[in-house]
C-alpha positions as CSV (number, residue, x, y, z in Angstrom):
1,M,106.5,87.3,118.8
2,N,107.4,90.8,117.5
3,H,104.3,93.3,116.9
4,Y,104.4,95.8,114.2
5,H,102.1,98.5,115.2
6,M,100.9,101.0,112.7
7,W,98.3,104.1,113.6
8,V,96.9,105.9,110.5
9,N,94.4,108.3,109.2
10,L,92.3,108.0,106.4
11,K,92.2,110.8,104.0
12,D,88.6,110.5,103.5
13,S,86.8,109.0,106.8
14,R,83.7,108.1,104.4
15,R,85.9,105.3,102.9
16,D,86.1,103.4,106.4
17,L,84.7,100.0,105.2
18,E,86.5,100.1,102.0
19,F,89.8,100.7,103.8
20,A,88.6,97.8,106.2
21,G,88.2,95.5,103.3
22,A,91.7,96.5,101.6
23,V,93.4,95.7,104.8
24,D,91.7,92.7,105.1
25,A,92.5,91.8,101.3
26,Y,96.1,92.7,101.8
27,L,97.2,91.4,105.3
28,G,95.4,88.1,104.7
29,H,97.4,87.8,101.4
30,L,100.7,88.1,103.4
31,K,99.3,85.9,105.9
32,G,98.4,83.4,103.6
33,R,101.9,83.4,102.0
34,G,103.2,82.8,105.8
35,V,105.2,85.8,106.0
36,I,103.3,87.2,108.9
37,E,101.4,85.1,111.8
38,S,98.6,87.3,112.3
39,W,97.2,90.9,112.2
40,S,94.3,93.1,113.7
41,L,92.4,96.4,112.5
42,Q,91.1,98.7,115.6
43,R,89.4,102.1,115.4
44,R,89.5,104.4,117.9
45,K,86.3,104.5,120.3
46,F,84.8,108.1,121.2
47,G,88.0,109.6,120.1
48,F,89.7,108.6,123.2
49,G,93.8,108.3,122.5
50,P,96.8,110.3,122.3
51,P,96.7,113.0,119.8
52,G,100.0,111.9,117.7
53,L,98.4,108.6,116.9
54,G,95.8,107.9,114.1
55,E,92.1,107.0,114.8
56,F,93.0,103.4,113.3
57,H,95.4,100.9,114.8
58,I,96.9,98.1,112.6
59,V,99.0,95.2,114.6
60,V,101.1,92.9,112.3
61,S,102.3,89.8,114.5
62,T,105.3,87.8,113.5
63,R,107.3,85.0,115.1
64,D,110.6,86.8,115.2
65,L,112.5,89.2,113.3
66,A,113.5,86.9,110.6
67,Q,109.8,86.6,109.6
68,L,109.2,90.3,109.5
69,D,112.0,90.9,107.5
70,A,110.8,88.0,105.1
71,A,107.3,90.3,105.1
72,F,109.2,93.4,104.3
73,G,111.0,91.7,101.3
74,V,107.9,90.6,99.8
75,V,106.1,94.0,100.1
76,A,109.3,95.8,99.0
77,T,109.2,94.3,95.4
78,R,106.2,96.7,95.1
79,A,105.3,93.9,92.1
80,G,102.4,91.9,91.0
81,E,99.6,90.5,93.5
82,V,101.4,92.2,96.7
83,E,101.6,95.5,95.2
84,R,97.9,95.4,93.6
85,L,96.8,94.5,97.2
86,H,99.3,97.0,99.0
87,H,98.1,100.4,96.8
88,P,94.8,100.6,97.8
89,V,95.7,100.4,101.3
90,Y,98.4,102.9,101.3
91,S,96.7,105.5,99.0
92,M,94.0,106.2,101.4
93,V,96.0,106.7,104.7
94,T,97.7,109.6,105.8
95,D,99.7,110.4,109.6
96,F,101.5,107.0,109.3
97,V,103.0,106.3,112.7
98,S,104.7,102.9,113.6
99,A,106.4,100.9,116.3
100,L,108.0,97.7,116.9
101,Y,107.2,96.0,120.0
102,R,108.2,92.3,121.2
103,D,106.5,90.0,123.9
104,F,108.3,90.6,127.1
105,P,110.0,88.9,129.0
106,D,111.6,87.2,125.9
107,P,111.8,83.5,126.0
108,E,115.3,83.6,125.8
109,R,116.0,85.8,129.0
110,E,117.6,84.1,131.5
111,R,116.1,84.5,134.9
112,G,117.5,84.4,138.3
């Protein structure tokens, strides 16, 4: 599995539940289209965490890089339903940071 991590802050923290709903609608749509396997949204607790990472953490998981590329292809259209759902998410965030991780050891890795 590949895990696309995103950390963000909100421009207006009073809109936290609205943000959570927008993320649910958007990523739920991508999952329903089969271009991602799963996703999760977390919020920093008690202010613990590295200062360079945002208060909110989103993880999108895909089977492989081909599926992740398909997801980016859908999002990159910036049109139709996907843009209608994407706009409320990205319009609320600031301080975006991302990273791509994989499960390890890789299943194809030869051992011994």
